[in-house]
C-alpha positions in Angstrom: -21.3 7.5 51.8 -18.7 5.4 53.3 -17.4 2.4 51.3 -18.0 -1.1 52.5 -15.6 -4.0 52.4 -16.2 -6.4 49.5 -15.1 -9.3 51.7 -16.0 -10.5 55.2 -13.3 -11.0 57.8 -13.5 -14.8 57.3 -13.0 -14.4 53.5 -10.0 -12.1 54.1 -8.4 -14.6 56.5 -9.0 -17.5 54.0 -7.4 -15.5 51.2 -4.4 -14.7 53.4 -3.9 -18.3 54.4 -4.4 -19.5 50.8 -1.8 -17.0 49.6 0.7 -18.1 52.3 0.2 -21.8 51.4 0.6 -21.2 47.7 3.7 -19.1 48.1 5.4 -21.7 50.4 4.5 -24.6 48.1 5.9 -22.6 45.1 9.1 -22.0 47.0 9.5 -25.6 47.9 8.9 -26.8 44.3 11.5 -24.3 43.1 14.2 -25.5 45.5 13.4 -29.2 44.8 13.6 -28.6 41.0 17.3 -28.0 41.1 17.9 -31.5 42.5 16.5 -32.9 39.2 17.7 -32.7 35.6 16.4 -29.9 33.5 17.4 -31.0 30.1 17.8 -34.5 28.6 19.5 -35.8 25.4 18.3 -39.3 25.0 18.1 -42.1 22.4 19.4 -45.6 21.7 22.2 -46.3 24.2 22.5 -42.6 25.1 21.1 -40.8 28.2 22.7 -37.5 29.1 21.0 -35.5 31.8 21.8 -31.8 32.4 21.5 -30.6 36.0 21.6 -27.1 37.5 25.1 -26.7 38.9 28.6 -27.6 37.7 28.1 -31.2 36.4 25.9 -33.4 34.2 25.4 -37.1 34.0 26.2 -39.0 30.9 25.1 -42.7 31.0 25.4 -42.8 34.8 28.7 -41.0 35.1 28.9 -37.4 36.4 31.1 -35.1 34.3 31.8 -31.4 34.8 30.6 -29.0 32.1 34.0 -27.4 31.9 35.9 -30.7 31.5 33.7 -31.6 28.5 34.2 -28.2 26.9 30.7 -27.0 27.7 31.7 -24.4 30.3 29.1 -21.8 29.2 26.3 -24.3 29.7 27.6 -24.9 33.2 27.6 -21.2 33.9 24.0 -20.9 32.8 22.9 -23.9 34.9 24.8 -22.4 37.9 22.8 -19.2 37.4 19.7 -21.3 37.3 20.7 -23.0 40.6 21.2 -19.7 42.4 18.0 -18.2 41.0 15.9 -21.2 42.0 17.3 -21.4 45.5 17.0 -17.7 46.1 13.5 -17.6 44.6 12.4 -20.5 46.8 13.8 -19.0 50.0 12.1 -15.6 49.2 8.8 -17.3 48.6 9.0 -19.5 51.7 9.9 -16.5 53.9 7.3 -14.3 52.3 4.6 -17.0 52.8 5.7 -17.5 56.4 5.5 -13.7 57.1 2.0 -13.7 55.7 1.0 -16.5 58.1 2.5 -14.7 61.1 0.8 -11.4 60.2 -2.5 -13.2 59.8 -2.3 -15.0 63.1 -1.4 -11.7 64.8 -4.4 -10.0 63.2 -2.4 -7.3 61.6 -3.1 -5.7 58.2 -6.8 -5.1 59.0 -7.6 -3.1 55.9 -5.8 -4.8 53.1 -4.1 -8.0 52.1 -0.6 -6.7 51.8 2.0 -9.0 50.3 5.7 -8.9 51.2 7.9 -7.7 48.3 9.9 -10.8 49.0 7.2 -13.0 47.5 6.9 -10.9 44.4 10.6 -10.9 43.9 10.6 -14.7 44.3 8.0 -15.2 41.6 10.0 -12.9 39.3 13.2 -15.0 39.9 11.3 -18.2 39.2 10.3 -16.8 35.9 13.9 -15.8 35.1 15.2 -19.3 36.0 12.5 -21.0 33.9 13.3 -18.7 30.9 17.1 -18.8 31.0 17.5 -22.5 30.3 15.5 -22.8 27.0 16.6 -19.3 25.9 20.3 -19.7 26.4 21.4 -23.3 26.7 21.3 -23.9 22.9 23.3 -20.8 22.3 25.8 -21.6 25.1 26.2 -25.2 23.6 26.9 -23.8 20.2 29.5 -21.3 21.3 31.3 -23.5 23.9 34.8 -24.7 23.1 33.4 -28.1 22.1 30.4 -26.6 20.3 31.8 -26.6 16.7 32.6 -30.3 16.7 29.5 -31.3 18.7 27.0 -29.2 16.8 28.5 -30.2 13.4 27.7 -33.8 14.1 24.0 -33.3 14.1 21.6 -33.6 11.1 17.9 -32.7 10.8 17.7 -31.1 14.3 20.2 -30.0 16.8 20.3 -29.1 20.5 22.6 -26.2 19.5 19.6 -24.5 18.0 16.7 -25.5 20.1 15.8 -26.7 23.6 13.3 -29.2 22.2 13.5 -31.4 19.2 15.1 -34.5 17.7 17.8 -35.3 15.2 20.6 -37.7 14.3 24.1 -37.7 15.9 26.6 -40.3 14.7 23.8 -42.1 12.9 21.8 -42.5 16.1 18.3 -40.9 16.5 18.2 -38.7 19.6 15.7 -36.5 21.3 16.6 -33.4 23.3 13.8 -32.2 25.6 13.1 -30.1 28.7 13.1 -32.6 31.6 11.6 -33.0 35.1 13.4 -30.2 36.9 12.4 -27.5 34.3 8.8 -28.8 34.2 8.7 -28.6 38.0 10.0 -25.0 37.9 7.2 -24.1 35.5 4.8 -25.7 38.0 6.4 -23.7 40.8 6.0 -20.5 38.8 2.3 -21.3 38.1 1.7 -21.9 41.8 3.5 -18.7 42.7 1.5 -16.7 40.1 -1.7 -18.2 41.5 -0.7 -17.1 44.9 -0.3 -13.5 43.6 -3.8 -13.8 42.0 -5.3 -15.0 45.2 -3.6 -12.1 47.0 -5.0 -9.6 44.5 -8.5 -10.9 44.5 -8.5 -11.2 48.3 -7.6 -7.6 49.0 -9.9 -5.6 51.2 -10.4 -2.1 49.8 -12.2 -0.7 52.9 
C-alpha cells in the first residue's frame, strides 16, 4: 500500500511561506538587536549602557571598553556583534531561498530547509548565551575588575548578569537590557520557524 501525504499542496505551500517569513523576521531582529544596549547598570544619577562592539555609554558619553580597563567585556560584546550579524544574514538568506524554491515549485516531496537557517538559529542561541554567561566573569577578571568589583556590597555585576547592590553608597541595578531581550525574541521566532518547517514536512 502506497503512503499518502499528510498535507495537501496548499498546506505545504503555507508551511513553506510561514517558515520563510519567520526565518527572515528572526534574522532582522537579530541584526537590529546589536544596535541596542544589551546590559544596563542603572540607579540614582548613574546610567551605563553596554553595547555589542567596542564601546559603551556612561551617562551619555561613549567610552571604549579597553580605555576603561574592561577589555575582556569588549571582546565578548564584539563576539556577540559578529555572531548576531552573521546569524541574521544566514537566516535572511535561508528564508529568501525558501521563498524562491517555493515560488519555483521545487522540493515537491518534502519541506527541506537550507542548512544556513539552522546555523543561523544556533548562532543566535550562542549570542544570547555568551552575554549572561561570560560578561560577569570578564568584568571580574579585567584589569579594572579588582577595584570595581571590590566596591560593591550585597550584589555585584561581577558575579551575576541580573541583580542589584550598592556601589559607593548608591543603590544600583544591573539587568539584561533591550538588545539582549530582542535577541531572545529573535531566537524564539527562529525556533518557531524550525518547528513550522518540521511540522510542515511532506513525508510522501
